[in-house]
C-alpha positions in Angstrom: 0.0 0.0 0.0 1.4 3.4 -0.9 2.3 5.8 1.9 0.2 8.9 2.1 2.0 12.1 1.1 3.1 14.2 4.1 0.6 16.9 3.0 -2.3 14.4 3.3 -2.7 14.2 7.1 -1.6 15.6 10.3 0.2 12.4 11.5 2.6 12.5 8.6 3.1 16.2 8.7 4.1 16.2 12.4 6.3 13.2 12.0 9.1 15.6 10.9 11.0 17.0 13.9 11.5 20.5 12.5 7.7 20.8 11.9 7.1 19.9 15.5 9.5 22.6 16.5 7.6 25.1 14.4 4.3 24.1 15.9 5.9 24.4 19.4 7.1 27.9 18.5 3.6 28.9 17.3 2.0 28.0 20.6 3.5 31.3 21.8 1.5 33.3 19.2 1.8 34.4 15.6 5.2 34.5 14.0 6.6 35.5 10.6 8.8 33.2 8.6 11.8 35.4 9.4 11.0 35.3 13.1 10.6 31.5 13.1 13.8 31.0 11.1 15.8 33.1 13.6 14.2 31.5 16.6 14.7 27.9 15.4 18.1 28.6 13.7 16.8 27.4 10.3 17.0 29.0 6.9 14.1 30.9 5.7 13.5 28.5 2.7 13.5 25.5 5.2 10.9 27.2 7.4 8.8 28.1 4.3 8.9 24.5 3.1 7.7 23.2 6.4 5.1 25.8 6.8 3.6 24.9 3.5 3.2 21.3 4.6 1.7 22.4 7.9 -0.6 24.8 6.1 -1.7 22.1 3.6 -2.9 19.9 6.5 -4.5 22.9 8.2 -2.2 22.9 11.2 -1.2 26.5 10.7 -3.2 29.5 9.3 -1.6 32.5 7.7 -2.7 36.1 7.5 -1.3 39.0 5.6 -0.2 42.0 7.6 1.1 44.5 5.1 4.1 42.9 3.3 4.4 40.2 6.1 2.7 36.9 6.4 2.0 35.9 9.9 1.5 32.2 10.8 -0.5 30.9 13.8 -1.3 27.5 15.1 -4.6 25.9 14.3 -4.6 23.2 17.0 -8.0 21.9 15.8 -6.3 20.3 12.8 -4.2 18.3 15.3 -7.3 16.8 17.0 -6.9 13.4 15.2 -3.5 13.0 16.8 -4.9 14.0 20.2 -7.8 11.6 19.8 -5.5 8.8 18.9 -3.1 9.4 21.8 -6.0 9.8 24.2 -6.9 6.1 23.7 -3.6 5.2 25.4 -4.1 7.6 28.3 -6.2 5.2 30.3 -3.7 2.4 29.7 -0.8 4.5 31.1 -2.9 5.8 34.0 -3.8 2.3 35.0 -0.2 1.2 34.7 1.1 4.1 36.9 -1.7 3.5 39.4 -0.5 -0.1 39.7 3.1 1.0 40.0 2.1 3.4 42.8 0.4 0.5 44.6 3.5 -1.7 44.3 5.7 1.1 45.6 3.4 1.8 48.6 3.3 -2.0 49.4 7.1 -2.1 49.3 7.3 0.9 51.6 4.9 -0.6 54.1 6.8 -3.9 54.0 10.1 -2.0 54.5 8.7 -0.3 57.6 7.5 -3.6 59.0 11.0 -5.1 58.5 12.7 -2.3 60.6 
């Protein structure tokens, strides 16, 4: 089966580490390509390329402000990732709760042995 293009869905788009860094930077508010390039120590063409992929999947929006284009996060487009990860939240919560119980049992046993 052919692999989906990175512009086809949020999962493939955020698989690239630089794109995740861009998304992280945009959680702080709107940024221009130049500001992102400086902040992330990437070239402007690299940032533009990644922003295009993120824009194609809807993870970022752009607005014109004079001669500048400002990019902002559209977290709603990342909801499929959130929903998928959330399925594992209960699994990990249960595992950590069991681990907490084991640790408490070991502490009680240790205090009895003293």
